[in-house]
C-alpha positions in Angstrom: 0.0 0.1 0.0 1.4 3.3 -1.0 0.4 7.0 -0.4 -1.8 8.1 -3.4 0.0 10.7 -5.6 -3.2 12.5 -6.1 -2.9 13.7 -2.5 0.5 15.3 -3.2 -0.7 16.8 -6.6 -3.8 18.3 -4.9 -1.5 19.8 -2.2 0.8 21.2 -4.8 -2.2 22.7 -6.6 -3.2 24.3 -3.4 0.2 25.8 -2.9 1.8 23.5 -0.5 5.6 23.2 -0.3 7.6 20.0 0.3 7.7 20.4 4.1 3.9 21.1 4.3 3.3 18.0 2.2 5.5 15.9 4.4 3.9 17.0 7.7 0.3 17.1 6.5 0.2 14.2 4.0 3.1 11.7 4.3 3.5 11.6 8.3 -0.3 11.1 8.9 -0.4 8.3 6.3 2.5 6.6 7.8 1.4 6.9 11.5 0.0 3.3 11.7 3.3 1.9 10.4 5.4 4.1 12.5 3.4 3.2 15.6 4.0 -0.6 15.0 7.7 0.0 14.4 7.9 1.9 17.7 6.1 -0.8 19.6 8.2 -3.5 18.0 11.4 -1.6 18.6 10.5 -1.2 22.3 9.7 -4.8 22.8 12.9 -5.9 21.1 15.1 -3.4 23.0 13.8 -4.5 26.4 14.1 -8.1 25.6 17.6 -7.9 24.0 20.0 -10.3 25.4 22.5 -11.2 22.7 23.9 -7.8 21.9 24.6 -6.8 25.5 25.9 -10.2 26.4 28.2 -10.6 23.3 29.6 -7.1 23.5 30.2 -6.5 27.1 28.7 -9.3 29.3 27.2 -6.7 31.6 30.2 -4.3 31.2 32.5 -2.9 33.7 31.0 -3.2 37.2 27.6 -4.4 35.7 26.9 -0.9 34.2 25.4 -2.1 31.0 23.0 -4.7 32.1 19.5 -4.9 30.8 17.0 -7.0 32.6 17.6 -10.3 30.5 21.3 -10.1 31.0 20.8 -9.3 34.8 18.5 -12.2 35.1 20.9 -14.5 33.3 23.8 -13.4 35.6 21.9 -13.6 38.8 20.1 -16.9 37.9 22.7 -19.0 36.1 26.1 -17.6 36.7 25.7 -16.9 40.5 23.3 -20.0 40.9 20.6 -18.0 42.5 17.8 -19.4 40.4 14.9 -17.9 42.5 16.2 -14.2 42.2 17.0 -14.8 38.5 13.5 -16.0 37.7 12.0 -13.1 39.7 14.1 -10.7 37.7 13.1 -12.4 34.4 9.4 -12.3 35.4 9.8 -8.5 36.3 10.4 -7.7 32.5 6.7 -8.6 31.6 4.9 -6.1 33.7 7.4 -3.4 32.9 6.9 -4.1 29.2 3.2 -4.3 29.5 3.0 -0.8 31.1 5.3 0.7 28.5 3.4 -0.8 25.5 0.1 0.1 27.1 1.1 3.9 27.4 2.6 3.8 23.8 -0.7 2.3 22.5 -2.7 4.8 24.5 -0.7 7.7 23.1 -1.0 6.4 19.6 -4.7 5.9 20.0 -5.3 9.3 21.4 -3.1 11.0 18.7 -4.0 9.0 15.7 -7.8 8.5 16.5 -7.9 4.7 15.8 
């Protein structure tokens, strides 16, 4: 699905410049896609394990931990499985709240 060229032609006929076309036509038509990308990026960033673990394994003095790498270190490296599981389960409510507010902002802003 693409943005119809007729919208741009009508805007140019009405005297709109490129910036006006972008902010009044392109951006509103791409809002559903941008919202999906924003949500997917948030979920993937919060749950990212490989990047942090491969690059720094938590970094100097545990300064680059995300919740998944912290849960791995607490649960499997130190052997404290209960605390590791609790840390891993803490990811879900945090992610749920973040996604809820992102969807709420998107719904209010985009009138879905």
